[in-house]
FIMITOR-690813 format. One line per 5 residues: number of its first residue (from 1); their letters; for each residue x, y, z of N, C-alpha, C. Coordinates in Angstrom, 3 decimals. Each point is the difference from the previous one (the first is absolute). Example, Ala and Ser with C-alpha at 12.3 -4.5 7.8 and 13.67 -1.06 7.14 Angstrom:
2
1	AS	13.190 -5.690 7.800 -0.890 1.190 0.000 0.900 1.200 0.000  -0.350 1.050 -0.720 0.820 1.190 0.060 -0.770 1.090 0.730
//
This chain:
184
1	MKNVT	-2.653 -17.009 2.558 1.649 0.071 -0.564 0.493 1.721 0.407  1.109 0.172 0.635 0.429 1.655 0.054 0.191 0.629 -0.858  -0.263 1.282 0.033 0.025 1.178 -0.609 1.318 0.878 -0.101  1.188 -0.568 -0.554 1.077 0.546 0.170 0.513 0.953 -0.717  -0.559 1.398 -0.655 0.250 0.492 -0.861 1.721 0.559 -0.174
6	LSLGS	0.681 -0.525 -1.235 0.961 0.549 -0.073 0.110 1.594 -0.343  0.768 0.579 0.458 0.187 1.510 -0.768 1.274 0.474 -0.011  0.042 1.234 -0.275 1.556 0.840 -0.752 0.529 -0.349 1.026  1.786 -0.756 -0.370 0.923 -0.694 0.639 0.370 -1.007 0.601  -1.526 -0.434 -0.080 0.351 -1.408 0.449 0.552 -0.969 -1.148
11	KFPEF	0.469 -0.835 0.841 1.154 -1.068 -1.259 -1.464 -0.738 -0.484  0.322 -0.600 -1.133 -0.992 -0.496 -1.159 0.504 -1.579 0.687  -1.263 -0.792 0.314 0.350 -1.202 0.328 0.223 -1.042 -1.270  1.005 -1.026 0.865 0.394 -0.956 -0.917 -1.279 -0.889 -0.069  0.303 -0.555 -1.556 -1.099 -0.971 -0.295 0.271 -1.134 -0.850
16	KKKAV	-0.109 -0.785 -0.316 0.035 -1.104 -0.904 -1.041 -0.391 -0.228  -0.414 0.506 -1.731 -1.476 -1.247 -0.294 0.328 0.223 -1.363  -1.232 -0.756 -0.659 -0.305 -0.444 -1.047 -0.133 1.170 -0.921  0.605 -0.177 -1.162 -0.368 0.762 -1.258 -0.141 0.058 -1.393  -1.211 0.219 -0.806 -0.066 -0.049 -1.286 1.036 0.206 -0.413
21	VSIEK	1.084 -0.373 -1.409 0.669 0.984 -0.550 0.152 0.139 -1.266  -1.324 -0.936 -0.681 0.263 -0.890 -1.156 -1.282 -0.574 -0.006  -0.170 0.138 -1.722 -1.513 -0.906 -0.134 0.372 -1.444 -0.718  1.597 -0.081 -0.425 0.313 -0.926 -0.528 0.123 -1.452 1.002  -0.497 -0.945 -0.886 -0.376 -1.242 1.246 1.315 -0.328 0.409
26	GKEFY	0.071 -0.591 1.249 1.121 -0.285 0.952 0.583 0.715 0.392  -0.030 1.343 -0.399 0.639 1.294 0.851 -0.492 0.906 0.114  -1.281 -0.146 0.365 -1.053 0.957 1.144 0.513 0.747 0.910  -0.019 -0.848 1.059 0.240 0.264 0.978 1.871 0.285 1.015  0.361 0.702 0.660 1.100 0.678 0.345 -0.220 -0.253 1.465
31	DLTYE	1.023 -0.350 1.074 0.568 0.372 1.635 -0.042 1.561 -0.240  -0.502 0.685 0.046 0.336 1.630 0.332 0.398 0.323 1.352  1.067 0.798 0.132 0.663 -0.102 1.632 -0.180 1.441 0.108  -0.122 0.793 1.394 0.733 1.631 0.138 1.252 0.068 -0.155  0.360 -0.916 0.163 1.801 -0.287 0.279 0.596 0.067 -1.116
36	EIRNA	-0.361 -0.445 -1.282 0.148 -0.301 -1.315 0.350 1.422 -0.535  -1.244 0.781 0.439 -0.284 1.673 -0.684 0.796 0.659 1.057  0.026 -0.287 1.031 1.042 0.999 0.990 1.396 -0.485 -0.251  0.485 -0.909 -0.720 1.086 -0.221 0.062 0.835 0.318 -1.000  -1.068 0.379 -1.436 -0.073 0.728 -1.366 0.318 1.440 0.212
41	GKWMV	0.076 0.618 1.518 0.141 1.538 0.017 -0.831 0.723 -0.849  -1.285 0.231 0.047 -0.768 0.364 -0.812 -0.907 0.195 0.585  -0.982 1.321 -0.524 -1.343 0.155 0.811 -0.919 -1.246 -0.503  -0.881 0.161 0.669 -1.376 -0.619 0.140 -1.226 0.955 -0.156  -0.814 -0.356 -0.803 -1.032 0.219 -0.161 -1.249 -1.108 -0.213
46	MFWWP	-1.002 -0.035 1.095 -0.544 -0.872 0.226 -1.381 0.419 0.091  -1.078 -0.725 -1.110 -1.402 0.487 -0.067 -0.613 -0.780 0.141  -1.336 -0.266 1.147 -0.980 -0.451 0.183 -1.186 -0.422 -0.484  -0.764 -0.427 -0.512 -1.364 -0.052 -0.764 -0.764 -0.903 0.945  -1.653 0.442 0.076 -0.661 -1.220 0.768 -0.364 -1.224 -0.829
51	KDFTF	-0.126 -0.414 -1.028 -0.181 -1.313 -0.802 -0.382 -0.287 -1.197  1.134 -0.658 -0.338 -0.023 -1.048 -1.303 -1.573 0.039 -0.694  -0.121 0.381 -1.302 -1.307 -0.078 -0.830 -0.800 0.595 0.503  0.430 1.183 0.211 -1.186 1.344 0.244 0.509 1.304 -0.878  -0.271 1.418 0.161 -0.226 0.972 -0.992 0.514 1.197 -0.238
56	VCPTE	0.503 0.240 1.432 0.947 1.079 -0.066 1.437 -0.419 -0.002  0.105 -1.150 0.694 1.321 -0.464 0.261 1.242 -0.305 -1.322  -0.696 -0.505 -1.029 0.882 -0.463 -1.402 0.248 1.572 -0.268  -0.987 1.134 -0.031 0.650 1.225 -0.501 1.084 0.154 0.918  0.200 0.344 1.026 1.371 0.295 0.911 0.776 -0.995 -0.502
61	IAEFN	-0.007 -1.221 0.319 0.980 -1.096 -0.523 0.916 0.289 -1.509  -1.167 0.332 -1.109 0.606 0.238 -1.551 0.352 1.154 0.310  -0.134 1.087 0.761 0.516 1.563 -0.304 1.512 -0.351 0.957  0.229 -0.772 0.789 1.362 -0.034 0.526 0.734 -0.799 -0.631  -0.392 -0.793 -0.774 0.572 -1.243 -1.011 0.679 1.115 -0.793
66	KAYQE	-0.937 0.966 -0.772 0.605 0.832 -1.111 0.960 0.793 0.342  0.007 0.261 1.595 0.739 1.405 0.285 1.551 -1.188 0.407  -0.327 -0.895 0.411 1.706 -0.939 0.251 0.866 0.341 -0.222  0.361 0.373 -1.038 1.402 0.664 -0.565 0.438 0.800 0.759  -0.785 0.832 0.092 -0.016 1.377 0.990 0.649 -0.149 1.202
71	FADRD	-0.686 -1.100 0.701 0.447 -0.375 1.430 1.114 -0.522 0.003  0.300 -0.991 -1.220 1.091 -0.483 -0.339 1.217 0.962 0.087  -0.308 1.174 -0.794 0.674 0.923 0.001 0.575 0.680 1.117  -0.819 0.017 0.789 0.298 0.675 1.560 0.605 -1.309 0.989  0.492 -0.993 -0.690 0.685 -1.041 1.030 -1.309 -0.098 1.118
76	AVLVG	-1.257 -0.453 -0.416 -1.017 -0.525 0.786 -0.458 -1.385 -0.711  0.191 -0.947 1.124 -0.745 -1.475 -0.340 -1.802 0.462 0.204  -0.513 -0.338 -0.680 -1.541 0.327 0.103 -0.607 -1.711 -0.111  -0.968 0.073 1.438 -0.661 -1.278 0.322 -1.447 -0.010 0.038  -0.514 -0.869 -0.792 -1.757 0.512 0.342 -0.399 -1.066 1.291
81	ASTDS	-1.195 -0.097 0.312 -0.288 -0.297 1.247 -1.495 -0.232 0.334  -0.393 -1.268 0.520 -1.525 -0.105 0.604 -0.139 -1.281 0.950  -0.689 0.049 0.287 -0.435 -1.486 0.878 -0.740 -1.084 -0.770  0.037 0.022 -1.260 -0.634 -0.986 -0.617 1.365 -0.830 -0.728  -0.308 -1.074 0.018 1.304 -1.112 0.008 0.561 -0.093 -1.559
86	EFVHA	1.206 -0.766 -0.390 0.947 0.362 -1.065 -1.013 -1.139 -0.937  -0.390 -0.556 0.451 -0.948 -0.563 -1.388 -1.068 0.579 -0.470  -0.866 1.134 1.179 -1.218 0.725 -0.944 1.156 0.994 -0.631  1.163 0.682 0.572 0.673 1.082 -0.841 0.268 -0.330 -1.368  0.693 -1.900 -0.172 0.572 -0.564 -1.280 -1.725 0.460 -0.904
91	AWRRD	-0.695 -0.649 0.674 -1.622 -0.055 -0.903 -0.434 1.363 -0.836  0.304 1.172 1.302 -0.348 0.988 -0.756 0.820 0.546 -0.832  1.463 -0.086 0.170 0.770 0.564 -1.093 -0.273 -0.986 -1.251  -0.281 -1.213 0.141 -0.383 -0.637 -1.523 -1.045 0.407 -0.310  -1.102 0.669 0.606 -1.497 0.112 -0.407 -0.099 1.743 -0.469
96	HEDLR	0.776 0.740 0.791 -0.332 1.373 -0.710 1.264 0.409 -0.651  -0.195 0.420 -0.990 0.837 0.733 -0.995 1.147 1.086 0.350  -0.634 0.677 0.874 1.502 1.227 0.559 0.299 -0.592 1.125  -0.257 -1.348 0.308 1.306 -0.443 0.945 1.132 -1.199 -0.231  -0.535 -0.206 -1.225 0.880 -1.474 -0.616 1.715 0.389 0.049
101	NLQFP	-0.122 1.283 -0.681 1.675 0.255 0.291 0.628 0.855 0.722  -0.457 -0.324 1.046 0.194 0.977 1.555 1.613 -0.746 0.106  0.819 1.420 0.426 1.731 -0.079 -0.098 0.181 0.184 1.765  -1.248 0.303 0.820 0.642 -0.777 1.210 -0.744 -0.706 0.686  0.534 -0.364 1.312 -0.554 -1.278 0.700 -1.544 0.497 0.875
106	MLADT	-0.647 -1.352 -0.189 -1.482 0.256 0.495 0.078 -1.055 1.141  0.091 0.802 1.514 -0.133 -0.581 1.226 -0.990 -0.441 0.608  -0.038 -1.141 0.292 -1.045 -0.888 0.241 0.176 -0.162 1.532  -0.434 0.873 1.128 -0.363 -0.070 1.413 -1.282 -0.596 0.443  0.070 -2.053 -0.487 -0.878 -0.068 0.622 -0.403 -0.156 1.191
111	SKSLA	0.825 0.016 0.772 -0.129 -0.055 1.813 -0.332 1.252 0.846  0.049 1.500 -1.263 -0.466 1.061 0.427 0.988 0.154 1.102  1.069 -0.229 0.261 1.242 0.132 0.802 0.261 1.637 -0.140  0.682 -0.137 -1.412 0.632 1.121 -0.249 -1.080 1.366 0.028  -0.991 -0.111 -0.488 -0.921 0.751 -0.212 -0.548 0.397 1.357
116	EELGI	-0.031 -0.494 1.075 -0.301 0.030 1.215 0.991 0.502 0.788  1.288 0.212 -0.417 1.316 0.559 1.078 -0.329 0.894 -0.942  -0.219 0.676 -1.198 0.078 0.782 -0.566 -0.696 1.363 0.286  -1.539 -0.776 1.146 -1.129 0.633 0.586 -1.126 0.329 -1.284  -0.136 -0.602 -1.138 -0.780 0.522 -1.256 -1.073 -0.799 0.104
121	LEAEE	-0.326 -1.015 0.223 -1.166 -0.553 0.184 -1.447 0.354 0.379  -0.834 0.092 -1.008 -1.207 0.541 0.042 -0.782 -0.769 0.968  -0.718 0.480 1.171 -0.307 -0.774 1.149 -0.801 -1.347 -0.209  -1.278 0.271 -0.980 -0.875 -1.102 -0.185 0.758 -1.503 -0.478  0.205 0.820 -1.628 0.159 -1.524 -0.970 1.286 -0.299 0.176
126	KIAYR	0.884 0.989 1.128 1.429 -0.464 -0.224 0.787 0.141 -1.080  -0.072 0.646 -0.950 0.498 0.145 -1.180 1.094 1.626 -0.164  0.802 0.065 -0.547 0.979 1.126 -0.133 -0.563 1.383 -0.461  0.097 0.815 0.460 -0.167 1.083 -0.616 0.622 0.577 -0.950  -0.226 1.062 -0.963 0.769 0.189 -0.746 1.552 1.012 0.488
131	ATFVV	0.998 -0.695 0.391 1.195 0.589 0.767 0.911 0.391 -0.885  1.180 0.698 0.051 0.784 0.206 -0.918 1.695 0.331 1.530  0.830 -0.982 -0.054 0.833 0.884 0.840 1.341 -0.155 -1.110  1.026 0.714 0.348 0.755 0.649 -0.395 1.420 -0.105 1.237  0.724 -1.156 -0.479 1.030 -0.191 1.115 1.241 0.288 -0.609
136	DPQGI	0.779 0.397 0.743 1.575 0.531 -0.627 1.040 -0.878 0.176  1.267 -0.455 -0.187 0.489 -0.890 -0.492 0.396 -0.512 1.532  -0.092 0.860 0.794 0.528 -0.828 1.564 -1.382 -0.250 0.615  -1.186 -0.224 -0.705 -1.067 -0.704 0.872 -0.812 0.804 0.627  0.019 1.421 -0.180 -0.581 0.569 0.686 -1.227 0.906 -0.774
141	VRWVS	-1.255 -0.298 0.738 -1.447 0.457 -0.787 0.242 1.585 -0.352  0.302 0.382 -1.291 0.084 1.561 0.115 -1.617 0.587 -0.583  -0.707 -0.874 -0.443 -1.065 0.924 -0.835 -1.430 -1.412 0.376  -0.779 0.336 0.247 -1.833 -0.797 0.114 -0.779 0.786 -0.428  -0.576 -1.199 -0.784 -1.577 1.071 -0.193 -1.162 -1.183 0.041
146	LYDLS	-0.849 0.499 0.607 -1.177 -0.925 -0.490 -1.355 0.171 -0.386  -0.582 -0.474 -0.779 -1.148 0.293 -0.669 -1.220 -0.821 0.183  -1.207 0.622 0.082 -1.162 -0.688 0.113 -0.118 -1.308 -0.754  -0.485 -0.934 0.359 -0.086 -1.278 -1.245 -1.111 0.313 -1.299  -0.162 1.004 0.151 -0.637 0.615 -1.748 0.372 0.990 -0.601
151	VGRNV	1.054 0.299 0.520 0.890 1.122 -0.677 1.296 -0.383 -0.462  0.182 -0.029 -1.509 1.990 0.001 -0.293 0.736 1.116 0.008  1.262 -0.492 0.486 1.067 0.748 0.253 0.529 0.594 -1.205  0.659 0.986 -0.300 0.624 0.655 -0.644 1.628 -0.392 -0.141  0.199 -0.893 -0.886 1.521 -0.357 -0.050 0.648 1.223 -0.505
156	KEVLR	-0.607 0.908 -0.364 1.299 1.491 -0.734 0.397 0.445 1.636  -0.797 0.095 1.057 0.296 0.407 1.356 0.920 -0.564 0.649  -0.225 -1.596 -0.184 1.138 -0.648 0.644 1.183 0.405 -0.588  0.368 0.103 -1.450 1.410 -0.087 -0.472 0.108 1.444 0.576  -0.823 1.150 0.045 0.631 1.108 0.595 0.193 0.502 1.251
161	VLDAL	-0.403 -0.933 1.011 0.214 -0.242 1.230 1.496 -0.841 0.127  0.201 -0.921 -0.768 1.334 -0.711 -0.290 0.960 0.906 -0.525  -0.050 0.636 -0.819 1.009 1.168 -0.540 0.362 0.902 1.214  -0.998 0.267 0.615 0.184 1.292 0.827 1.076 -0.800 1.847  -0.754 -0.758 0.356 0.265 -1.106 0.835 2.091 -0.326 -0.655
166	QTDEL	-0.323 -0.202 -1.052 1.425 -0.063 -0.467 1.399 1.174 0.001  -0.363 1.177 -0.142 0.488 1.073 -0.304 0.366 0.490 1.445  -0.572 -0.734 1.459 0.595 0.193 1.525 0.010 1.063 0.276  -1.120 1.121 -0.842 0.167 1.242 0.288 -1.042 0.500 0.117  -0.702 1.221 0.247 -1.446 0.644 0.460 -0.181 0.134 -1.475
171	CPCNW	-1.668 -0.417 -0.170 -0.224 -0.143 -1.315 -1.256 1.010 0.858  -0.543 1.208 -0.950 -0.672 0.603 0.196 -1.377 -0.561 -0.358  -1.410 0.469 0.128 -1.279 -0.728 -0.284 -0.274 0.208 -1.775  -0.703 -1.070 -0.536 0.095 -0.429 -1.297 1.638 -0.010 -0.900  0.659 -0.233 1.062 1.474 0.068 -0.592 0.013 -0.956 -1.354
176	QKGEA	0.446 0.023 -1.102 0.783 -1.164 -0.755 1.185 0.202 -0.594  0.595 -1.832 -0.176 1.569 0.004 -0.410 0.149 1.007 -0.944  1.052 0.947 0.341 1.214 0.288 -1.220 -0.545 1.614 1.105  -1.069 0.331 1.159 -0.094 1.782 0.024 0.697 -0.357 1.370  -0.177 1.342 0.224 1.604 0.441 1.064 -0.689 -0.636 1.505
181	TLTA	0.724 -0.180 0.938 -0.126 -0.456 1.280 -0.048 1.246 0.702  -0.405 -0.095 1.437 0.094 1.166 0.943 1.245 -0.429 0.899  0.395 1.020 0.444 1.303 0.292 1.117 -0.586 0.735 1.009  0.423 -0.423 1.113 -0.581 0.118 1.032 0.713 1.328 0.758
//
């Protein structure tokens, strides 16, 4: 596999992938496209986890779900993703109390093509690193964070960065929404 790390200022790649959107029988799966998200004119926050049925991953997914309305209030579409199949995602959602009522899709990149294009595949197992991408309404990657497989991310930091990016101004270190920005 090629290693193409997508970076700041890059166009986010097009995709069409199966996603789990419900645990209701017959309504579990949906074909999600990036075109659909882009056409909505919203920001996108896509976060990746390594494997379903693991230990750190559900803590992050549940925390993103708790903050779902905060992302929606910022005009951001939240998408979770891993290289597991939609069937594994659905089983995990049914099995794990904290994942049953997710408000965002769980994208299944079984071909690993999107993770590969994003440059976030771990070398040995070919699973996704804990990666987060913030993409603006024009489809430009504005923020990327990558974490080691064993370390969970901070959802409040993702929201803080989204707030800062949406000001379109200079934001100093540790800036929080509502604080003054800098003038050049």
